[in-house]
C-alpha positions, 0 to 999 in steps of 0.5 A: 956538644954535637947533636945526636944523629937523627937515626939514633934519636928515631930509635931511642925511647924514654925508659919511663914514659916510652915516648920519643926523645928530643935533644935540648943541649946536653940533655934528652927530654921525653916528649910525654910527661910522666905520672907527676906531670914532668917531662923526664930528662937524661944527660948526654955524657961524651956523646952517650945518652944516659937513659936510666930512670933517676932512681937508677941513675943516682945508684949507678953514679954512686957505684961508679964513684965507689969503683973510681975511688978504689971501692970499699976497703977490706983488710985481711985478718 
């Protein structure tokens, strides 16, 4: 995976800590730890950083899977 441009990295911020992000492989990592002492990590998919807090990312992933599978099935009565 190619690195994100320095210009893009200079403006991106962690949505949880507000700190700068650095690229480590296919992830962006916050430079400051959160309240639990861990540095939040964010995936990069197809060159696009997914900067959602973990609880929102899992909800968005579930919603995307529903759309990909055709969503909930409804039948007319």
